[in-house]
VMD Tcl script that draws the C-alpha trace (Angstrom):
set ca {
  {5.49 5.98 -14.32}
  {4.45 4.06 -11.14}
  {2.81 0.47 -10.83}
  {1.02 -0.92 -7.88}
  {0.93 -4.66 -7.59}
  {-1.35 -6.48 -5.14}
  {-1.31 -9.94 -3.75}
  {-4.78 -9.92 -2.57}
  {-5.95 -11.88 0.43}
  {-8.31 -11.50 3.58}
  {-5.69 -11.72 5.92}
  {-2.65 -10.40 4.34}
  {-2.83 -8.13 1.38}
  {0.82 -7.79 -0.07}
  {1.46 -4.68 -2.08}
  {4.48 -3.07 -3.94}
  {5.09 0.10 -5.88}
  {7.80 0.52 -8.11}
  {8.83 3.48 -10.11}
  {9.81 3.25 -13.96}
  {12.09 5.38 -15.57}
  {9.91 7.86 -17.90}
  {12.13 8.30 -20.65}
  {12.36 5.75 -24.04}
  {16.23 5.77 -23.52}
  {16.10 4.23 -20.24}
  {12.63 2.14 -20.35}
  {14.63 -1.36 -19.96}
  {16.22 -0.22 -16.93}
  {14.92 -2.22 -14.02}
  {12.39 -0.34 -11.81}
  {12.70 0.83 -8.27}
  {10.78 -0.07 -5.35}
  {8.91 3.08 -3.72}
  {7.53 1.06 -1.07}
  {6.32 -2.49 -0.12}
  {4.36 -3.95 2.66}
  {1.40 -5.90 3.51}
  {-2.20 -4.70 4.95}
  {-2.94 -6.78 7.59}
  {-6.43 -7.40 8.47}
  {-8.16 -8.39 11.32}
  {-8.48 -12.15 11.25}
  {-10.89 -12.13 14.07}
  {-13.49 -10.11 11.91}
  {-16.27 -11.01 9.73}
  {-15.78 -10.79 5.97}
  {-17.51 -7.81 5.65}
  {-15.61 -5.73 8.14}
  {-12.51 -6.77 6.60}
  {-13.62 -5.73 3.26}
  {-14.14 -2.57 4.64}
  {-11.03 -2.22 6.18}
  {-9.00 -3.68 2.83}
  {-10.96 -1.03 0.83}
  {-10.27 1.67 3.09}
  {-6.44 0.71 3.81}
  {-5.81 0.16 -0.12}
  {-7.19 3.37 -1.27}
  {-4.76 5.26 1.47}
  {-1.99 3.42 -0.47}
  {-3.23 4.82 -3.83}
  {-3.92 8.00 -2.39}
  {-0.50 8.43 -1.28}
  {1.44 6.80 -3.93}
  {-0.30 7.81 -7.08}
  {0.18 4.73 -9.32}
  {-0.75 4.82 -12.83}
  {-1.47 1.35 -13.23}
  {-2.65 -1.17 -10.41}
  {-1.37 -5.07 -11.37}
  {-3.61 -7.68 -9.48}
  {-2.92 -11.55 -9.65}
  {-5.65 -13.42 -11.23}
  {-8.03 -15.33 -9.69}
  {-7.53 -19.31 -9.70}
  {-9.45 -21.86 -8.29}
  {-7.89 -25.10 -7.11}
  {-10.29 -28.13 -6.95}
  {-9.11 -29.04 -3.32}
  {-9.35 -25.68 -2.33}
  {-12.51 -24.09 -3.77}
  {-13.01 -21.80 -0.27}
  {-9.91 -20.30 -0.86}
  {-11.10 -19.29 -4.36}
  {-14.07 -17.60 -3.13}
  {-12.63 -15.52 -0.40}
  {-9.82 -14.48 -2.61}
  {-12.52 -13.15 -5.05}
  {-14.02 -11.03 -2.34}
  {-10.58 -9.51 -2.05}
  {-10.50 -8.83 -5.55}
  {-13.37 -7.34 -5.99}
  {-12.50 -4.67 -3.32}
  {-9.23 -4.06 -4.84}
  {-10.87 -3.59 -8.17}
  {-13.57 -1.53 -6.93}
  {-10.80 0.51 -5.16}
  {-8.96 0.99 -8.54}
  {-11.82 2.38 -10.57}
  {-13.43 4.32 -7.94}
  {-10.04 6.28 -8.51}
  {-9.99 5.92 -11.97}
  {-7.19 3.61 -11.90}
  {-5.91 1.41 -15.27}
  {-6.06 -2.27 -14.10}
  {-4.23 -5.19 -15.34}
  {-4.67 -8.90 -14.51}
  {-1.63 -11.06 -14.43}
  {-2.01 -15.09 -13.79}
  {0.33 -16.46 -10.86}
  {2.09 -18.97 -12.80}
  {3.04 -16.23 -15.67}
  {4.39 -14.17 -12.57}
  {6.52 -17.06 -10.95}
  {7.88 -17.88 -14.25}
  {8.91 -14.42 -15.15}
  {10.61 -13.73 -11.92}
  {12.22 -17.29 -11.17}
  {11.93 -18.91 -14.61}
  {9.41 -21.75 -13.11}
  {5.68 -21.21 -13.15}
  {5.22 -23.37 -10.40}
  {8.10 -21.95 -7.93}
  {7.69 -21.71 -4.11}
  {6.77 -18.73 -2.05}
  {10.33 -18.72 -0.92}
  {11.87 -19.25 -4.43}
  {10.05 -15.66 -5.18}
  {11.15 -14.80 -2.03}
  {14.71 -15.28 -3.32}
  {14.52 -14.12 -6.55}
  {13.12 -10.80 -5.41}
  {15.56 -10.30 -2.78}
  {18.26 -10.83 -5.66}
  {16.63 -8.94 -8.65}
  {16.26 -5.89 -6.69}
  {19.85 -6.14 -4.44}
  {17.62 -6.31 -0.99}
  {19.60 -7.16 2.20}
  {17.10 -9.63 3.53}
  {14.14 -11.84 2.12}
  {11.08 -9.86 1.68}
  {8.59 -11.04 4.25}
  {5.90 -12.04 4.50}
  {5.92 -13.72 1.51}
  {2.78 -11.64 0.21}
  {5.04 -8.58 -0.16}
  {7.45 -10.73 -2.56}
  {4.51 -11.67 -4.33}
  {3.16 -8.54 -4.96}
  {6.36 -6.81 -5.81}
  {6.92 -9.92 -8.68}
  {3.60 -8.83 -9.92}
  {4.27 -5.25 -10.23}
  {7.94 -6.14 -11.74}
  {6.50 -8.54 -14.34}
  {4.17 -5.82 -15.47}
  {6.70 -3.10 -15.51}
  {9.08 -5.23 -17.70}
  {6.35 -6.05 -20.48}
  {5.54 -2.29 -20.26}
  {8.87 -1.39 -20.47}
  {9.74 -4.03 -23.64}
  {6.43 -2.48 -25.06}
  {7.99 0.97 -25.18}
  {11.44 0.22 -26.68}
}
mol new
graphics top color blue
foreach p $ca { graphics top sphere $p radius 0.5 }
foreach p [lrange $ca 0 end-1] q [lrange $ca 1 end] { graphics top cylinder $p $q radius 0.2 }
display resetview
């Protein structure tokens, strides 16, 4: 089984593809990274153009890796930054559209749950998430930019939850 974790954004959208063992006997083994990276959107382009680029690039990732499930960070809004939530909602909408166009199952996880699952602290910093993902996957260096670590953390949180449900 493959899980695609996505950290949505209109400048950078992080993604991480994880492979899980297919047998119940090895269901609790940690997944392996198939690929991780970012979709870099043209910050000088208008929002509409960035959304088209995000859709096209994300469809390419889905078509190449053929995940069984897509997991995306839930939308959150902070009263000090309502514009951020609105812009993130645009990106999430495109991600959900691309997933459903390809008949993909979609799961949503809150960022605090993901951070708690990978760092034991629901309000961990970006760097704490990066260090935790580096350690848990035995990576030689920090996943960078932080959007990559966030996407891997989202996928890992779902993958572990899914694996536990199979035991």
